[in-house]
C-alpha positions in Angstrom: -229.2 -4.5 79.7 -227.2 -2.3 82.1 -227.9 0.9 80.1 -229.7 3.3 82.5 -232.7 5.3 81.5 -231.6 8.8 80.4 -233.6 11.7 81.9 -233.8 14.6 79.4 -233.2 18.0 80.9 -236.5 19.9 81.3 -234.8 22.9 79.6 -235.3 21.2 76.3 -239.0 21.5 76.7 -239.3 24.7 78.7 -240.6 26.6 75.6 -243.5 24.3 74.7 -246.5 26.2 73.4 -249.3 24.4 75.1 -252.1 26.5 73.6 -250.5 27.2 70.3 -251.4 26.1 66.8 -248.5 23.4 66.6 -249.5 20.0 68.2 -247.7 19.2 71.3 -246.7 15.7 70.1 -244.9 17.5 67.1 -243.1 19.9 69.4 -241.9 17.0 71.7 -240.9 15.0 68.7 -238.9 17.9 67.2 -237.0 18.5 70.5 -236.2 14.8 70.8 -234.9 14.6 67.3 -232.7 17.6 67.9 -231.3 15.9 71.1 -230.5 12.7 69.1 -228.9 14.5 66.2 -226.7 16.8 68.4 -225.6 13.9 70.6 -227.5 14.9 73.8 -229.1 11.5 73.4 -226.3 9.4 72.2 -226.6 6.1 70.2 -227.8 3.4 72.6 -229.3 5.7 75.2 -232.5 4.4 76.7 -235.3 6.9 77.3 -237.4 7.0 80.5 -240.7 5.3 80.1 -243.6 7.1 78.5 -245.7 7.5 81.8 -242.7 9.0 83.7 -241.8 11.2 80.9 -245.3 12.5 80.5 -245.7 13.2 84.2 -242.5 15.2 84.4 -243.7 17.4 81.5 -247.4 17.5 82.5 -248.4 15.7 79.2 -250.8 12.9 78.5 -249.4 9.4 77.6 -251.0 9.5 74.1 -249.2 12.7 73.3 -245.8 11.4 74.5 -246.4 8.0 72.7 -247.2 9.8 69.4 -244.1 11.9 69.7 -242.0 8.8 70.2 -243.7 6.9 67.4 -242.8 9.7 65.0 -239.1 9.1 65.8 -239.5 5.3 65.6 -241.0 5.8 62.1 -237.9 7.9 61.2 -235.6 5.2 62.4 -234.1 7.3 65.1 -235.7 5.3 68.0 -236.5 1.6 68.4 -238.8 -0.1 71.0 -237.3 -3.3 72.3 -238.9 -6.0 74.3 -237.6 -5.9 77.9 -235.5 -2.9 77.3 -237.8 0.0 76.4 -237.3 2.8 73.9 -233.7 3.3 72.8 -231.8 5.6 70.5 -230.8 3.6 67.4 -227.2 2.8 67.0 -225.9 4.4 63.9 -226.8 2.3 60.9 -223.9 0.3 59.2 -223.8 0.7 55.5 -222.1 -1.9 53.3 -220.9 -0.9 49.9 -221.2 -3.6 47.3 -217.7 -4.8 47.6 -216.2 -8.1 48.9 -216.0 -7.5 52.6 -217.4 -9.3 55.7 -219.8 -7.9 58.3 -217.1 -8.0 60.8 -214.9 -5.7 58.6 -217.9 -3.5 57.9 -218.5 -2.9 61.6 -214.9 -2.2 62.4 -214.8 0.3 59.6 -217.9 2.0 61.1 -216.1 2.4 64.4 -218.2 -0.3 66.2 -217.2 -3.2 68.4 -218.0 -6.5 66.6 -218.8 -9.4 68.7 -220.0 -12.9 67.7 -222.1 -15.5 69.3 -221.6 -19.0 67.7 -224.9 -20.7 67.5 -223.8 -23.9 65.8 -220.7 -25.4 64.3 -220.8 -28.9 62.7 -219.3 -31.1 60.0 -222.1 -32.1 57.7 -222.7 -33.7 54.3 -223.3 -31.3 51.4 -226.9 -31.3 50.1 -227.5 -30.8 46.3 -227.9 -27.0 46.8 -224.7 -26.7 48.9 -222.8 -28.9 46.5 -223.9 -26.7 43.6 -222.7 -23.6 45.3 -219.4 -25.1 46.6 -218.6 -27.0 43.4 -218.3 -30.4 45.2 -220.1 -33.8 45.0 -223.3 -34.3 46.9 -222.4 -35.9 50.2 -219.0 -34.4 50.5 -218.1 -33.4 54.1 -218.4 -29.7 54.6 -218.4 -27.2 57.5 -221.6 -25.6 58.5 -221.7 -22.7 60.9 -224.3 -20.3 62.2 -223.5 -17.1 64.1 -225.2 -14.1 65.6 -223.2 -10.9 65.0 -223.6 -8.0 67.4 -222.4 -4.3 67.1 -221.7 -2.6 70.3 -223.7 -5.4 72.0 -226.8 -4.9 69.8 -227.8 -7.9 67.5 -227.5 -7.0 63.8 -227.4 -10.2 61.8 -227.8 -13.9 61.9 -225.3 -15.5 59.5 -225.3 -19.0 58.1 -222.3 -20.3 56.1 -221.0 -23.5 54.4 -217.4 -24.1 53.7 -215.4 -26.7 51.8 -213.9 -29.6 53.7 -210.4 -28.1 53.9 -211.8 -25.7 56.5 -213.5 -28.2 58.8 -210.8 -27.8 61.4 -212.0 -24.2 62.2 -212.6 -24.0 65.9 -215.3 -22.3 68.0 -212.7 -20.0 69.5 -211.5 -19.0 65.9 -215.0 -18.1 64.8 -215.9 -16.3 68.1 -212.8 -14.1 68.1 -212.4 -13.3 64.4 -214.5 -12.6 61.2 -214.7 -15.5 58.7 -212.9 -13.6 55.9 -210.1 -12.7 58.3 -209.6 -16.4 59.2 -209.7 -17.4 55.5 -207.1 -14.7 54.5 -204.9 -15.8 57.4 -204.9 -19.3 55.9 -203.8 -17.9 52.5 -207.1 -17.6 50.7 -207.2 -14.8 48.2 -210.9 -13.8 47.9 -211.4 -12.2 44.5 -215.1 -12.3 43.4 -218.5 -13.1 44.7 -222.0 -13.8 43.3 -224.5 -12.1 45.6 -228.2 -11.7 45.8 -230.0 -9.2 48.1 -233.6 -9.5 49.2 -236.1 -9.2 51.9 -238.5 -11.4 53.9 -240.2 -11.7 57.2 -238.3 -12.9 60.3 -239.0 -16.3 61.7 -239.9 -16.6 65.4 -236.2 -17.8 66.2 -234.7 -15.0 64.2 -237.0 -12.4 65.9 -235.8 -13.6 69.3 -232.1 -13.6 68.3 -232.3 -10.1 66.8 -234.6 -8.8 69.6 -237.3 -7.7 67.1 -241.0 -8.4 66.7 -242.0 -11.6 65.0 -242.8 -11.2 61.3 -240.6 -8.0 61.2 -239.0 -7.3 57.8 -235.4 -8.5 57.4 -232.8 -7.6 54.8 -231.3 -10.8 53.3 -228.1 -11.6 51.4 -227.0 -14.8 49.7 -223.4 -15.0 48.6 -221.0 -17.4 47.1 -217.3 -16.3 47.2 -214.5 -17.5 45.0 -210.7 -17.4 45.3 -208.3 -16.2 42.6 -208.4 -19.6 40.9 -212.2 -19.5 40.6 -212.7 -22.1 43.4 -215.8 -21.6 45.6 -214.6 -20.9 49.2 -217.9 -20.2 51.0 -221.6 -20.1 50.5 -223.6 -17.9 52.9 -227.1 -16.9 53.7 -227.4 -13.9 56.0 -230.2 -11.8 57.4 -230.0 -8.3 58.8 -232.0 -5.9 60.8 -232.8 -3.2 58.2 -233.0 -0.5 60.9 -229.3 -1.1 61.7 -227.8 -2.2 58.4 -228.1 -1.4 54.6 -226.3 -2.0 51.4 -225.1 0.8 49.2 -224.2 0.9 45.5 -223.0 3.5 43.1 -224.5 3.5 39.6 -222.6 4.8 36.7 -224.1 5.6 33.3 -222.5 3.7 30.4 
């Protein structure tokens, strides 16, 4: 990653009470949190390593580590293999409405990019046939993509589409959201049946999403239908819960 480590100005820590009743790690954590919330440390900024940070402030590494862990636990910082400690990009929240992740990211002001992992015409299994309303063995399109927000991996998405869409190309799917492509082709998406859950990441998913193996993932399974009631797509997606969430409004009847 090209993001440079960001040195925090020592003025943020000039008033540390080294012999007072408030633990040093808590004082450090509080000041770092303020720097994140007021934009001094913007989303995506990478902190200098714990050893260098401690040496600049004259603090032990355990003290610095505990301060940083406090903010990791709050979801403000994340530790990434090969990158270091980074300010979390603002979490994307999806309301329970019929939108795509690509659209959610755009509405959140983030740049959505896609890496196509696989694209193939395959024969519908019993499960896929049930969701798409087609006979078992029918040719369908299977695609798997990695979606990124401002260059940070957010989701692994797997979709199956009826055979009228098997001509979708790698370029189409790399440059546009799936629902954008479907609407462009005249599909009117009206309703979807959706299930939200959670599970542990597989080794491959952990690598793709740059998280630790067996980390928790938010999952979503969806079958979307057009205005005639025909199934248009069946999808199984997993998301990094530190960067993505679902939101629903409940109304008393």
